[in-house]
Z-matrix of the N, CA and C atoms (Angstrom, degrees):
N
C 1 1.457
C 2 1.524 1 110.90
N 3 1.327 2 116.78 1 -39.85
C 4 1.455 3 120.49 2 179.72
C 5 1.518 4 110.81 3 -61.72
N 6 1.337 5 117.63 4 -44.32
C 7 1.459 6 121.57 5 177.93
C 8 1.511 7 111.38 6 -62.07
N 9 1.331 8 116.64 7 -40.72
C 10 1.464 9 120.24 8 179.81
C 11 1.517 10 110.70 9 -63.37
N 12 1.329 11 116.93 10 -41.83
C 13 1.467 12 119.81 11 178.79
C 14 1.516 13 111.45 12 -63.30
N 15 1.351 14 116.92 13 -40.28
C 16 1.464 15 120.44 14 176.47
C 17 1.525 16 110.34 15 -62.30
N 18 1.328 17 116.50 16 -40.53
C 19 1.467 18 120.44 17 -179.19
C 20 1.525 19 110.65 18 -64.05
N 21 1.334 20 116.42 19 -43.30
C 22 1.465 21 120.39 20 178.61
C 23 1.519 22 110.62 21 -61.48
N 24 1.344 23 116.38 22 -44.06
C 25 1.463 24 120.73 23 178.39
C 26 1.517 25 111.16 24 -62.52
N 27 1.330 26 116.38 25 -42.36
C 28 1.464 27 121.22 26 -178.89
C 29 1.522 28 110.88 27 -60.53
N 30 1.334 29 116.57 28 -49.29
C 31 1.456 30 118.96 29 -177.51
C 32 1.525 31 112.07 30 -71.88
N 33 1.321 32 117.52 31 -28.62
C 34 1.458 33 119.84 32 174.44
C 35 1.521 34 110.26 33 -62.89
N 36 1.335 35 116.14 34 -45.86
C 37 1.466 36 120.77 35 177.11
C 38 1.527 37 110.11 36 -61.20
N 39 1.330 38 116.52 37 -40.61
C 40 1.468 39 120.75 38 -179.40
C 41 1.516 40 111.23 39 -61.92
N 42 1.340 41 116.76 40 -45.42
C 43 1.453 42 119.97 41 -178.89
C 44 1.532 43 111.39 42 -68.77
N 45 1.332 44 117.15 43 -37.11
C 46 1.454 45 119.90 44 176.00
C 47 1.521 46 110.94 45 -63.69
N 48 1.324 47 115.38 46 -39.94
C 49 1.465 48 120.16 47 178.23
C 50 1.523 49 110.38 48 -64.03
N 51 1.338 50 116.95 49 -45.22
C 52 1.466 51 120.79 50 178.89
C 53 1.523 52 110.58 51 -61.81
N 54 1.352 53 116.75 52 -39.61
C 55 1.452 54 119.97 53 178.19
C 56 1.515 55 112.44 54 -64.68
N 57 1.320 56 116.11 55 -36.72
C 58 1.470 57 120.78 56 176.96
C 59 1.520 58 110.96 57 -63.31
N 60 1.343 59 116.58 58 -40.49
C 61 1.454 60 120.42 59 178.67
C 62 1.514 61 111.68 60 -62.91
N 63 1.326 62 115.82 61 -40.60
C 64 1.461 63 119.59 62 -179.44
C 65 1.518 64 110.19 63 -68.71
N 66 1.354 65 115.96 64 -40.09
C 67 1.461 66 119.94 65 -177.24
C 68 1.515 67 112.29 66 -68.56
N 69 1.334 68 116.24 67 -30.67
C 70 1.454 69 120.18 68 -179.60
C 71 1.523 70 109.87 69 -100.31
N 72 1.330 71 115.11 70 -177.95
C 73 1.459 72 119.31 71 173.00
C 74 1.518 73 108.06 72 -73.43
N 75 1.314 74 116.96 73 114.06
C 76 1.454 75 120.94 74 -178.66
C 77 1.521 76 109.56 75 -69.49
N 78 1.329 77 116.63 76 128.96
C 79 1.452 78 120.14 77 -178.42
C 80 1.514 79 113.08 78 -72.36
N 81 1.338 80 116.60 79 -35.68
C 82 1.452 81 116.23 80 179.93
C 83 1.512 82 114.63 81 170.21
N 84 1.315 83 114.39 82 174.19
C 85 1.462 84 123.26 83 173.93
C 86 1.520 85 107.06 84 -124.54
N 87 1.338 86 115.70 85 153.56
C 88 1.456 87 118.06 86 178.48
C 89 1.519 88 110.48 87 -149.31
N 90 1.331 89 114.23 88 156.81
C 91 1.462 90 121.41 89 177.71
C 92 1.517 91 107.83 90 -147.99
N 93 1.321 92 115.92 91 152.14
C 94 1.451 93 117.92 92 -178.27
C 95 1.506 94 113.33 93 -167.97
N 96 1.317 95 114.43 94 -171.96
C 97 1.456 96 123.32 95 -178.78
C 98 1.526 97 109.34 96 -111.60
N 99 1.329 98 115.44 97 129.60
C 100 1.455 99 121.40 98 173.01
C 101 1.528 100 109.87 99 -97.42
N 102 1.307 101 116.71 100 131.88
C 103 1.461 102 122.48 101 169.87
C 104 1.521 103 105.75 102 -110.10
N 105 1.331 104 116.30 103 100.25
C 106 1.456 105 120.58 104 -168.33
C 107 1.520 106 112.41 105 -111.52
N 108 1.321 107 114.25 106 156.90
C 109 1.458 108 122.20 107 174.58
C 110 1.528 109 107.48 108 -151.64
N 111 1.328 110 116.21 109 -173.61
C 112 1.455 111 121.82 110 179.51
C 113 1.521 112 108.59 111 -128.55
N 114 1.322 113 117.02 112 122.68
C 115 1.460 114 120.99 113 178.71
C 116 1.524 115 109.82 114 -84.60
N 117 1.325 116 115.80 115 162.91
C 118 1.448 117 120.09 116 177.80
C 119 1.505 118 114.02 117 80.68
N 120 1.322 119 117.46 118 1.82
C 121 1.461 120 122.49 119 178.88
C 122 1.524 121 106.82 120 -108.18
N 123 1.320 122 117.84 121 124.08
C 124 1.460 123 122.01 122 -173.61
C 125 1.522 124 113.95 123 -84.74
N 126 1.332 125 117.23 124 -0.56
C 127 1.455 126 119.42 125 -177.59
C 128 1.530 127 110.18 126 -61.87
N 129 1.345 128 116.73 127 118.80
C 130 1.467 129 121.31 128 -175.56
C 131 1.518 130 112.41 129 -74.32
N 132 1.340 131 118.22 130 -12.53
C 133 1.453 132 121.24 131 -175.94
C 134 1.528 133 113.68 132 -92.59
N 135 1.317 134 117.79 133 5.34
C 136 1.457 135 118.82 134 -179.27
C 137 1.520 136 110.22 135 -77.73
N 138 1.325 137 114.86 136 154.65
C 139 1.454 138 121.21 137 -177.18
C 140 1.521 139 108.18 138 -143.07
N 141 1.342 140 116.33 139 167.11
C 142 1.453 141 120.85 140 177.33
C 143 1.517 142 110.66 141 -69.16
N 144 1.336 143 115.70 142 141.53
C 145 1.463 144 121.76 143 177.59
C 146 1.524 145 109.02 144 -113.10
N 147 1.305 146 117.35 145 131.94
C 148 1.460 147 121.65 146 178.19
C 149 1.522 148 110.14 147 -80.77
N 150 1.332 149 116.01 148 139.86
C 151 1.455 150 121.74 149 178.13
C 152 1.519 151 110.50 150 -149.25
N 153 1.326 152 115.53 151 179.59
C 154 1.459 153 122.04 152 -174.77
C 155 1.522 154 110.65 153 -109.59
N 156 1.318 155 115.22 154 145.07
C 157 1.463 156 122.25 155 171.14
C 158 1.520 157 108.54 156 -131.90
N 159 1.338 158 116.86 157 134.00
C 160 1.462 159 120.23 158 178.90
C 161 1.523 160 108.33 159 -151.93
N 162 1.331 161 116.89 160 144.62
C 163 1.455 162 118.92 161 179.19
C 164 1.515 163 113.71 162 174.99
N 165 1.329 164 115.20 163 -166.10
C 166 1.461 165 122.62 164 -177.63
C 167 1.527 166 108.64 165 -128.60
N 168 1.327 167 116.31 166 160.64
C 169 1.457 168 121.05 167 178.76
C 170 1.518 169 109.87 168 -152.48
N 171 1.318 170 115.18 169 160.62
C 172 1.458 171 120.87 170 173.18
C 173 1.518 172 108.41 171 -139.60
N 174 1.309 173 116.26 172 155.19
C 175 1.460 174 120.60 173 -178.22
C 176 1.529 175 109.21 174 -121.42
N 177 1.346 176 115.43 175 126.03
C 178 1.452 177 122.05 176 -177.49
C 179 1.521 178 109.07 177 -113.13
N 180 1.329 179 119.45 178 109.45
C 181 1.469 180 122.03 179 -176.88
C 182 1.523 181 112.49 180 -62.34
N 183 1.342 182 115.50 181 139.36
C 184 1.458 183 122.47 182 174.53
C 185 1.524 184 111.24 183 -109.69
N 186 1.324 185 115.82 184 -38.00
C 187 1.467 186 122.69 185 -179.76
C 188 1.517 187 106.67 186 -155.29
N 189 1.332 188 116.80 187 -172.23
C 190 1.457 189 120.80 188 -176.09
C 191 1.538 190 112.15 189 -58.10
N 192 1.321 191 116.98 190 -38.80
C 193 1.461 192 119.93 191 -174.38
C 194 1.528 193 113.68 192 -117.73
N 195 1.344 194 117.67 193 4.09
C 196 1.457 195 120.63 194 -176.47
C 197 1.521 196 110.81 195 -125.45
N 198 1.339 197 115.00 196 148.71
C 199 1.452 198 121.08 197 178.09
C 200 1.532 199 108.73 198 -153.36
N 201 1.332 200 115.19 199 162.61
C 202 1.461 201 122.31 200 172.04
C 203 1.523 202 107.44 201 -107.55
N 204 1.324 203 116.76 202 132.94
C 205 1.469 204 120.71 203 -178.99
C 206 1.529 205 110.38 204 -124.81
N 207 1.346 206 118.22 205 95.95
C 208 1.467 207 120.69 206 171.20
C 209 1.527 208 109.94 207 -80.54
N 210 1.329 209 115.53 208 149.02
C 211 1.460 210 121.23 209 -178.91
C 212 1.530 211 109.62 210 -136.39
N 213 1.299 212 116.41 211 155.30
C 214 1.465 213 122.68 212 172.74
C 215 1.523 214 107.02 213 -128.21
N 216 1.357 215 116.83 214 113.91
C 217 1.458 216 121.79 215 -169.15
C 218 1.520 217 112.40 216 -129.39
N 219 1.321 218 115.09 217 152.03
C 220 1.457 219 122.07 218 160.39
C 221 1.527 220 106.27 219 -102.09
N 222 1.337 221 116.87 220 128.13
C 223 1.457 222 121.60 221 -179.05
C 224 1.521 223 110.91 222 -129.16
N 225 1.319 224 115.88 223 129.47
C 226 1.461 225 122.12 224 173.51
C 227 1.530 226 107.98 225 -97.96
N 228 1.340 227 116.13 226 120.94
C 229 1.457 228 121.85 227 -177.56
C 230 1.530 229 109.41 228 -122.68
N 231 1.317 230 116.30 229 -172.19
C 232 1.458 231 120.33 230 177.31
C 233 1.511 232 112.65 231 132.12
N 234 1.331 233 115.45 232 -154.95
C 235 1.463 234 121.05 233 -176.43
C 236 1.529 235 109.15 234 -157.27
N 237 1.319 236 115.18 235 157.16
C 238 1.463 237 121.15 236 176.35
C 239 1.522 238 109.23 237 -120.39
N 240 1.343 239 116.19 238 133.18
C 241 1.459 240 121.88 239 176.42
C 242 1.518 241 109.33 240 -110.93
N 243 1.326 242 116.03 241 133.11
C 244 1.459 243 121.65 242 178.13
C 245 1.530 244 109.47 243 -107.76
N 246 1.337 245 116.19 244 137.72
C 247 1.463 246 122.09 245 178.78
C 248 1.524 247 109.18 246 -121.67
N 249 1.309 248 116.05 247 128.98
C 250 1.459 249 120.83 248 178.65
C 251 1.527 250 108.25 249 -150.98
N 252 1.334 251 115.53 250 86.26
C 253 1.458 252 120.79 251 179.41
C 254 1.521 253 109.61 252 -144.83
N 255 1.314 254 116.83 253 -170.59
C 256 1.461 255 120.58 254 -175.45
C 257 1.522 256 112.90 255 -68.18
N 258 1.332 257 116.54 256 -18.44
C 259 1.462 258 119.83 257 -175.99
C 260 1.525 259 113.69 258 -105.01
N 261 1.332 260 116.83 259 -41.78
C 262 1.461 261 120.42 260 -173.42
C 263 1.519 262 109.90 261 -132.87
N 264 1.332 263 115.51 262 138.54
C 265 1.459 264 122.22 263 174.33
C 266 1.521 265 108.04 264 -134.01
N 267 1.337 266 116.69 265 121.08
C 268 1.462 267 119.08 266 -179.81
C 269 1.513 268 111.08 267 157.07
N 270 1.340 269 115.73 268 -155.34
C 271 1.456 270 120.60 269 -176.50
C 272 1.516 271 110.73 270 -149.54
N 273 1.329 272 114.45 271 156.00
C 274 1.464 273 123.07 272 174.11
C 275 1.517 274 108.52 273 -132.23
N 276 1.331 275 116.73 274 132.03
C 277 1.457 276 122.12 275 178.58
C 278 1.516 277 109.88 276 -113.86
N 279 1.337 278 115.69 277 131.93
C 280 1.449 279 121.46 278 169.36
C 281 1.521 280 107.17 279 -100.49
N 282 1.328 281 116.04 280 117.90
C 283 1.457 282 122.09 281 -177.96
C 284 1.524 283 109.46 282 -107.78
N 285 1.328 284 116.72 283 116.47
C 286 1.455 285 123.00 284 -179.01
C 287 1.527 286 108.70 285 -115.50
N 288 1.320 287 116.56 286 121.28
C 289 1.467 288 121.69 287 -174.12
C 290 1.527 289 109.44 288 -109.12
N 291 1.341 290 115.98 289 123.47
C 292 1.464 291 122.15 290 -175.02
C 293 1.527 292 111.62 291 -124.04
N 294 1.346 293 115.51 292 148.20
C 295 1.462 294 122.47 293 160.82
C 296 1.524 295 106.05 294 -98.04
N 297 1.338 296 117.07 295 129.22
C 298 1.468 297 120.41 296 -166.97
C 299 1.525 298 112.06 297 -129.40
N 300 1.339 299 114.81 298 142.97
C 301 1.461 300 122.50 299 177.07
C 302 1.527 301 110.21 300 -123.80
N 303 1.322 302 118.67 301 90.67
C 304 1.469 303 120.17 302 171.76
C 305 1.534 304 109.63 303 -84.25
N 306 1.324 305 115.68 304 147.83
C 307 1.472 306 121.59 305 172.08
C 308 1.527 307 106.33 306 -130.35
N 309 1.329 308 116.23 307 112.24
C 310 1.464 309 121.37 308 -170.59
C 311 1.526 310 112.27 309 -113.78
N 312 1.313 311 114.92 310 140.99
C 313 1.457 312 120.89 311 168.09
C 314 1.524 313 107.35 312 -87.85
N 315 1.328 314 116.13 313 126.41
C 316 1.461 315 122.14 314 -175.96
C 317 1.529 316 109.91 315 -108.29
N 318 1.319 317 115.86 316 127.40
C 319 1.461 318 122.32 317 173.66
C 320 1.522 319 107.74 318 -108.58
N 321 1.323 320 117.10 319 110.76
C 322 1.458 321 122.79 320 -176.69
C 323 1.527 322 109.27 321 -85.59
N 324 1.327 323 116.06 322 94.95
C 325 1.465 324 121.66 323 -177.18
C 326 1.525 325 110.17 324 -64.91
N 327 1.330 326 116.43 325 -46.47
C 328 1.466 327 123.14 326 174.61
C 329 1.520 328 107.74 327 -138.71
N 330 1.327 329 116.90 328 -179.75
C 331 1.462 330 120.54 329 177.20
C 332 1.528 331 111.77 330 -64.53
N 333 1.320 332 116.82 331 -22.59
C 334 1.464 333 120.74 332 -174.86
C 335 1.528 334 114.20 333 -114.79
N 336 1.332 335 117.73 334 5.40
C 337 1.462 336 119.62 335 -176.54
C 338 1.524 337 110.24 336 -147.58
N 339 1.342 338 116.52 337 131.91
C 340 1.460 339 119.52 338 177.15
C 341 1.527 340 111.02 339 -141.41
N 342 1.318 341 114.40 340 159.01
C 343 1.461 342 123.39 341 177.38
C 344 1.525 343 107.69 342 -115.91
N 345 1.362 344 116.53 343 136.63
C 346 1.453 345 120.91 344 -176.63
C 347 1.530 346 110.56 345 -127.47
N 348 1.345 347 115.21 346 146.11
C 349 1.457 348 119.99 347 177.46
C 350 1.518 349 109.34 348 -157.93
N 351 1.346 350 116.86 349 141.60
C 352 1.455 351 119.74 350 177.67
C 353 1.515 352 112.99 351 173.66
N 354 1.329 353 117.16 352 -178.85
C 355 1.465 354 121.93 353 179.59
C 356 1.528 355 111.23 354 -88.75
N 357 1.319 356 115.15 355 165.41
C 358 1.462 357 120.39 356 171.93
C 359 1.526 358 109.32 357 -139.38
N 360 1.323 359 115.01 358 154.43
C 361 1.457 360 123.48 359 172.88
C 362 1.518 361 107.28 360 -130.24
N 363 1.335 362 117.48 361 134.03
C 364 1.457 363 119.45 362 -179.31
C 365 1.522 364 111.14 363 -137.63
N 366 1.328 365 114.61 364 156.70
C 367 1.463 366 122.36 365 -178.12
C 368 1.525 367 109.09 366 -123.48
N 369 1.326 368 116.25 367 127.97
C 370 1.460 369 122.10 368 -178.40
C 371 1.524 370 110.34 369 -77.42
N 372 1.334 371 116.68 370 120.30
C 373 1.457 372 120.73 371 179.82
C 374 1.529 373 112.56 372 -102.50
N 375 1.344 374 117.22 373 -22.49
C 376 1.465 375 119.58 374 179.57
C 377 1.519 376 110.33 375 -161.23
N 378 1.342 377 115.52 376 145.01
C 379 1.465 378 122.14 377 174.76
C 380 1.524 379 108.00 378 -131.44
N 381 1.338 380 116.08 379 130.83
C 382 1.462 381 120.71 380 -178.32
C 383 1.518 382 109.72 381 -136.53
N 384 1.322 383 115.71 382 156.03
C 385 1.455 384 121.48 383 174.16
C 386 1.531 385 107.84 384 -125.40
N 387 1.326 386 115.19 385 136.14
C 388 1.467 387 122.06 386 -177.95
C 389 1.527 388 108.23 387 -129.33
N 390 1.324 389 115.76 388 120.20
C 391 1.464 390 120.67 389 -177.62
C 392 1.526 391 110.79 390 -121.11
N 393 1.319 392 115.01 391 142.23
C 394 1.461 393 122.22 392 175.27
C 395 1.526 394 106.36 393 -145.35
N 396 1.327 395 116.93 394 100.44
C 397 1.463 396 120.67 395 -172.57
C 398 1.527 397 111.10 396 -147.37
N 399 1.314 398 113.91 397 164.75
C 400 1.467 399 121.92 398 177.41
C 401 1.526 400 108.06 399 -126.24
N 402 1.320 401 116.55 400 126.69
C 403 1.461 402 122.59 401 -176.87
C 404 1.527 403 109.80 402 -103.97
N 405 1.335 404 115.56 403 124.79
C 406 1.469 405 123.36 404 177.85
C 407 1.521 406 112.70 405 56.50
N 408 1.336 407 116.21 406 22.30
C 409 1.454 408 120.42 407 177.55
C 410 1.511 409 115.11 408 74.28
N 411 1.360 410 117.34 409 4.97
C 412 1.468 411 120.23 410 -176.08
C 413 1.522 412 113.17 411 -125.33
N 414 1.331 413 117.55 412 -39.44
C 415 1.461 414 121.29 413 -171.37
C 416 1.530 415 110.27 414 -103.18
N 417 1.317 416 115.57 415 124.84
C 418 1.460 417 120.99 416 178.05
C 419 1.526 418 110.25 417 -93.71
N 420 1.334 419 115.29 418 135.29
C 421 1.454 420 121.68 419 175.29
C 422 1.518 421 108.12 420 -118.99
N 423 1.312 422 116.06 421 119.90
C 424 1.460 423 121.04 422 179.46
C 425 1.519 424 108.36 423 -141.97
N 426 1.323 425 116.60 424 113.84
C 427 1.458 426 119.71 425 -179.86
C 428 1.523 427 110.64 426 -149.32
N 429 1.317 428 114.92 427 156.25
C 430 1.457 429 123.19 428 178.75
C 431 1.523 430 106.03 429 -144.18
N 432 1.327 431 117.07 430 101.19
C 433 1.452 432 119.53 431 -174.51
C 434 1.522 433 112.09 432 -134.28
N 435 1.321 434 114.67 433 153.02
C 436 1.456 435 120.95 434 178.70
C 437 1.525 436 109.79 435 -81.38
N 438 1.325 437 116.01 436 139.61
C 439 1.454 438 121.66 437 178.25
C 440 1.529 439 110.26 438 -96.75
N 441 1.306 440 115.96 439 155.40
C 442 1.461 441 121.77 440 178.01
C 443 1.530 442 109.13 441 -68.10
N 444 1.335 443 116.84 442 119.52
C 445 1.464 444 120.61 443 -179.01
C 446 1.522 445 112.34 444 -65.03
N 447 1.328 446 117.98 445 -17.76
C 448 1.460 447 120.52 446 177.60
C 449 1.526 448 112.03 447 -66.46
N 450 1.336 449 117.18 448 -15.62
C 451 1.461 450 120.86 449 177.08
C 452 1.531 451 112.01 450 -75.48
N 453 1.334 452 116.03 451 -16.46
C 454 1.465 453 120.94 452 -171.07
C 455 1.528 454 110.96 453 -118.47
N 456 1.332 455 115.33 454 153.10
C 457 1.457 456 119.49 455 171.84
C 458 1.531 457 108.77 456 -69.95
N 459 1.333 458 117.87 457 127.48
C 460 1.468 459 119.35 458 -175.25
C 461 1.525 460 113.83 459 -66.93
N 462 1.344 461 116.25 460 -26.88
C 463 1.457 462 119.91 461 -178.02
C 464 1.521 463 110.89 462 -112.55
N 465 1.312 464 114.89 463 145.75
C 466 1.455 465 122.18 464 172.63
C 467 1.529 466 107.20 465 -129.46
N 468 1.310 467 116.24 466 149.00
C 469 1.462 468 120.21 467 175.69
C 470 1.523 469 108.03 468 -146.49
N 471 1.320 470 115.19 469 157.07
C 472 1.456 471 119.01 470 -178.23
C 473 1.510 472 111.57 471 -179.36
N 474 1.327 473 115.35 472 -157.72
C 475 1.458 474 122.61 473 -177.49
C 476 1.521 475 109.62 474 -122.40
N 477 1.308 476 115.65 475 146.78
C 478 1.453 477 120.66 476 178.41
C 479 1.526 478 109.77 477 -138.03
N 480 1.323 479 116.92 478 145.76
C 481 1.459 480 121.40 479 178.87
C 482 1.514 481 110.28 480 -154.59
N 483 1.323 482 115.97 481 155.34
C 484 1.451 483 118.57 482 -179.56
C 485 1.515 484 112.63 483 -177.43
N 486 1.316 485 114.68 484 -171.56
C 487 1.457 486 121.92 485 179.01
C 488 1.519 487 109.31 486 -130.79
N 489 1.329 488 115.83 487 154.58
C 490 1.457 489 122.06 488 178.14
C 491 1.519 490 110.50 489 -135.60
N 492 1.325 491 114.79 490 141.78
C 493 1.455 492 122.51 491 172.17
C 494 1.522 493 107.57 492 -110.67
N 495 1.329 494 116.25 493 121.17
C 496 1.453 495 121.63 494 -174.67
C 497 1.529 496 111.07 495 -103.94
N 498 1.330 497 115.29 496 109.16
C 499 1.466 498 121.48 497 174.89
C 500 1.526 499 106.46 498 -116.88
N 501 1.322 500 115.40 499 68.87
C 502 1.459 501 121.89 500 -170.17
C 503 1.529 502 112.60 501 -44.80
N 504 1.376 503 114.98 502 130.35
C 505 1.469 504 126.58 503 8.84
C 506 1.535 505 114.43 504 -90.26
N 507 1.317 506 117.69 505 5.58
C 508 1.468 507 120.44 506 -178.15
C 509 1.521 508 111.22 507 -89.60
N 510 1.311 509 115.10 508 139.22
C 511 1.453 510 122.10 509 177.27
C 512 1.532 511 108.60 510 -125.24
N 513 1.331 512 117.29 511 135.25
C 514 1.459 513 122.89 512 177.79
C 515 1.527 514 107.87 513 -127.13
N 516 1.337 515 117.05 514 130.71
C 517 1.452 516 118.44 515 -176.30
C 518 1.513 517 113.78 516 -149.41
N 519 1.320 518 114.64 517 164.52
C 520 1.458 519 122.72 518 175.35
C 521 1.519 520 107.33 519 -137.99
N 522 1.335 521 116.78 520 140.29
C 523 1.460 522 120.30 521 -178.60
C 524 1.524 523 110.06 522 -146.89
N 525 1.324 524 114.46 523 163.89
C 526 1.462 525 120.65 524 176.54
C 527 1.520 526 108.36 525 -133.21
N 528 1.333 527 116.40 526 134.78
C 529 1.461 528 121.90 527 178.81
C 530 1.519 529 109.74 528 -123.03
N 531 1.331 530 115.66 529 134.93
C 532 1.461 531 121.57 530 179.95
C 533 1.516 532 109.40 531 -123.12
N 534 1.333 533 116.17 532 118.72
C 535 1.452 534 120.92 533 177.38
C 536 1.519 535 111.51 534 -72.86
N 537 1.332 536 115.45 535 145.61
C 538 1.461 537 121.50 536 179.77
C 539 1.524 538 112.05 537 -113.81
N 540 1.330 539 117.27 538 5.53
C 541 1.463 540 122.36 539 -176.81
C 542 1.521 541 109.01 540 -127.12
N 543 1.325 542 116.96 541 136.77
C 544 1.466 543 120.97 542 179.65
C 545 1.526 544 110.87 543 -60.20
N 546 1.324 545 116.29 544 138.65
C 547 1.458 546 121.18 545 -179.09
C 548 1.523 547 111.29 546 -72.49
N 549 1.330 548 116.74 547 -45.62
C 550 1.463 549 122.06 548 -175.67
C 551 1.522 550 111.35 549 -89.82
N 552 1.320 551 116.10 550 147.78
C 553 1.455 552 121.11 551 174.08
C 554 1.530 553 109.99 552 -77.41
N 555 1.326 554 115.35 553 151.62
C 556 1.462 555 120.29 554 175.88
C 557 1.525 556 110.11 555 -63.87
N 558 1.347 557 115.69 556 143.41
C 559 1.464 558 122.42 557 175.34
C 560 1.522 559 113.00 558 61.71
N 561 1.318 560 116.95 559 27.87
C 562 1.459 561 121.14 560 176.21
C 563 1.523 562 109.17 561 -118.73
N 564 1.343 563 115.53 562 163.97
C 565 1.464 564 120.40 563 -176.45
C 566 1.520 565 111.71 564 -59.68
N 567 1.330 566 117.56 565 -35.57
C 568 1.468 567 120.50 566 -178.19
C 569 1.522 568 111.30 567 -63.34
N 570 1.337 569 117.36 568 -31.35
C 571 1.461 570 119.75 569 179.88
C 572 1.521 571 110.89 570 -65.51
N 573 1.340 572 116.73 571 -33.56
C 574 1.462 573 120.17 572 177.80
C 575 1.526 574 111.19 573 -66.57
N 576 1.341 575 116.73 574 -27.64
C 577 1.458 576 121.03 575 -178.15
C 578 1.521 577 112.21 576 -84.65
N 579 1.348 578 117.79 577 -43.41
C 580 1.467 579 120.46 578 -172.45
C 581 1.530 580 113.03 579 -123.51
N 582 1.326 581 118.00 580 5.96
C 583 1.454 582 120.41 581 176.66
C 584 1.519 583 112.24 582 60.24
N 585 1.334 584 116.03 583 -137.54
C 586 1.463 585 120.71 584 179.28
C 587 1.529 586 110.94 585 -98.64
N 588 1.339 587 116.07 586 29.26
C 589 1.458 588 121.91 587 -176.95
C 590 1.520 589 113.55 588 -59.49
N 591 1.334 590 114.84 589 150.34
C 592 1.464 591 122.57 590 178.74
C 593 1.527 592 109.30 591 -125.47
N 594 1.323 593 116.14 592 154.80
C 595 1.457 594 121.25 593 -178.36
C 596 1.527 595 112.21 594 -66.81
N 597 1.321 596 115.19 595 142.22
C 598 1.461 597 123.02 596 176.03
C 599 1.523 598 107.47 597 -142.70
N 600 1.347 599 116.50 598 125.77
C 601 1.472 600 119.73 599 -173.37
C 602 1.524 601 111.84 600 -138.50
N 603 1.309 602 115.61 601 130.58
C 604 1.458 603 122.88 602 165.77
C 605 1.519 604 106.73 603 -103.62
N 606 1.324 605 116.85 604 126.04
C 607 1.461 606 121.14 605 -174.34
C 608 1.530 607 111.85 606 -123.34
N 609 1.324 608 115.13 607 133.47
C 610 1.463 609 122.80 608 172.52
C 611 1.518 610 107.46 609 -114.60
N 612 1.322 611 117.53 610 127.87
C 613 1.474 612 118.59 611 -175.22
C 614 1.516 613 112.95 612 -140.01
N 615 1.326 614 113.23 613 156.66
C 616 1.461 615 123.42 614 172.44
C 617 1.524 616 108.00 615 -119.96
N 618 1.325 617 116.57 616 144.02
C 619 1.452 618 119.97 617 179.24
C 620 1.507 619 111.63 618 -137.82
N 621 1.323 620 114.53 619 163.90
C 622 1.458 621 121.62 620 174.91
C 623 1.522 622 107.55 621 -123.85
N 624 1.310 623 117.40 622 122.69
C 625 1.458 624 123.12 623 -179.11
C 626 1.529 625 110.17 624 -92.22
N 627 1.334 626 115.67 625 142.85
C 628 1.454 627 121.27 626 178.41
C 629 1.520 628 110.81 627 -116.04
């Protein structure tokens, strides 16, 4: 019940935020590629997993060179594991899909360049595992299935920072986000797979300013 109440509150805030963007002059929309992994996991065979990021943002001026930039995003996170040994050859992807609310402090260095930093809060809407492997050179394993969300912490939070180049109306940016909360719940199956790992994302994005 507690998790459900948090989820209701989270989406209420999200819808209020989206309504505020519509009511005001919307600053822009953006989409990009996430290169994600999981920190705190010692598995040497893990690799970056490509995912999608898309959403809207607005910028609220505070002073001549400072502003607050709240965003509402869909972010695909997770990790990819590669196997190459005498028994198994292939890969497994953990796909974690979040609705995310970053709130960034923006320092406008010039009219065309800014630095951003701030916290984020996100809510897990879906978890999936995708495997494509060959066992002992004879048996193929290929599956794409949804995982029980009860194995995972529904909320994630952390820090995000990056830079943007503004060529109005086009925006080009790169950012990095580091989760501060374990993805898997204690004593659940997901913990056996990813331990106390936390989200880590390098993001490249394009935006259109209005």
